[in-house]
Residue, then its C-alpha position, 0 to 999 in steps of 0.5 A: m500500500a502506498r499512501k498518496k495525498i490528494r488535494e482537498y478539492d479532489s477529496k470533496r469531489l470524490l465524497k460528493e460523487h460517491f456518497k450519492r452512489l452509495s447512499g442515494k442521498e446528495l451532500p450539498i457540497k460545492s467547490a471549484q479549483i483555481t490555478a494559474s491557468t484558470d479563466f475566471t470568466e469561464l469558471q464563473e459560467k461553469e459554476p454559477w453559484l460563484s456569482s450568487s454566494k458569499l465565498v471562502v478561498k484558501p490554498d489547496m497545497l497539502f498543508g494544514k493550519r491555513g486559518k492560523s497562518g492567515l491564508v483563509a479569506l471568508n465572506l468574499d464576493f467573487a471579485q474579492v476572491v479573484s483579487f485574493v488569489k492574484e495577490r498570492l498565486g505563485k508567491e512563496v510561503e513557509m509552512s512547517g519549515c518548508k518553503g514553496p510557491i502557492t499554485t492551487f486554491i480551492v473556493e467554496p460557499f461561505i457557510p455560517h455555522n454554529e456546530e463543528f464536528y471532527l471525523n478521522i478514518v485511518s487505515e491500519r495494519l489489521g483494520n481501520s480506526i474511526s475517530f469522532s468528536e463534537c468539538g472540531g475545528i482549529e482548536i481540536e488539539d486542545n480538545w483531544d480528550k473529547v475525541k472518541t475512537a473505535f477500531v474496525p477490523t478488516g472485513v467488518s462493516l461499521t455497524s450501529e453498535i460500533v458507532a454508538p459510543l462515538v455519537a452517544t453524547l450527541p443531541l437526539e435530533i442530530k444523532g441519527e443523521i450523523e450516525e448514518f453519515l459516519k457509516v456511509v463515509f466509512t463505506l466510501f473510505q473502503d470502496l475507494d481505497f482511501t488510506f486516510l480521511e479527515m474532516n476538521p471540521f464538518t458541520l450541518v447545513d439544513g440538517k445535512p453534513y457538510p465538510l468545511d475542511m477535508r484531507g484525504e490520502l489514497d492507496d495509489t496501488a489500487a488505481f488499476k481498479n479505481f480509475k473510473k471511480w477516481g476520475d481525473i485524480e492528481f497526486p501532487l508533490p508534497f508542499g515545497r517539493v519541486m521536480s528537477a528536470t531529470e525527475s520530470f523526464i522520468h515522470g513523463l516516461d512513467e505517464k506514457t507507459s503501462a509499466s512503473l518508472k519512479f525516480t527521486v533525487l535525494n542528494p545530487k552529490g551522493r556517492i551511492w545510487t540505485m537502480v532496482a527492479g520491483g517496488g518492495a526490493s527498491v525500498i529494501y535496498a534504500d533501507t539497507v544503505g541507511d542501515l549500513g550508515f550511508a544514508s547521507e550518501l544515498g543519491n536517489y530512490a529508483e524503482y522500475s517494474g511492470a514489464p517496461k520495454e527495453e527502450e524505456v529501460l534504456q532511457y531510464a538508465r541513462v538518466v540514473i547513470d548521468c545523475a550518478t556521474a554528474n558531480p565528479d569529485d575524485q571520490k569513488r561512486a557506487l551504482v547498485i543495480g538489483g532485482g531478480i524477479a519483479n512480478f511479471t517483469d522480464v528482468a533479462a529484457t530490462f537488463s539489456g536496456i541497462i547494459r546498453a546505457l552503461k556501454e554508451k556511457v563508457s564509450l563517451 
């Protein structure tokens, strides 16, 4: 399982689309995404509620505490939203020690509310934990003693008996609605292969749950069976992380092939580089380098699998070899090439691509 964060916009899109499919009920969720390529006139035409509602706008960049950092604007009209975005789009900010530009915003209706609830579901080794509190919001950490948690073993549904302790202290007039909401969201969590889902807070709008802030992570290894359900999903890089030219090249190769080609530069001046067949093997190789005391010298993380063609491996190997030899300093370097059997990958064919790349480099 590989947990990959998704944007708040996509989390809410998946929740809205599939809540109705699984329960027959529709959540009153409305949201729009804004990036540098957004045409504001076209967006207004596509989402007419932007012109008729007071709005909230905030960065959608995989970091939290946006409100406490002054990055959330409330009760705006659309012209004010556009002004807020233009002032901040592309500007660098620092969050939790990481610096990076803001490239993506989410805009939603402004929802006046009194109640704030907290919901968290997380996948664990033997099942899923679900946590709930009627004291959600930005002060949740100060009210952590009020969060109730239940563990649901793998293969077990979230029943009324399991939910009961979580909602026991709610007023009767909302207890049934929230209990049903928790059960449907839990079913959705499993159906879409979420690994993490958090709403902090969600509230009630006309008696129906409405997530004000939401975070989600998906198991990207389940993409093969969920591509229709997920739709046009994006797995953004962590905030502050920008792809180098070589990483972008490999990412482009990966998108064009049915195989898996992964490459991340950890230390451009590192003296130990890896090129390993198989996702599990690549992690073991990287961990072993660290266990032997050379983590600071590890130049990259690399993994290929899924039966890439020889020509694809050739291009992939060229990049790894070029990066491994890009900073000569008269010190010895190691390129660790590994892998025996990687699912249905023809290792002999992939090694032919690697050998060709090595011979090319030697002849230069």
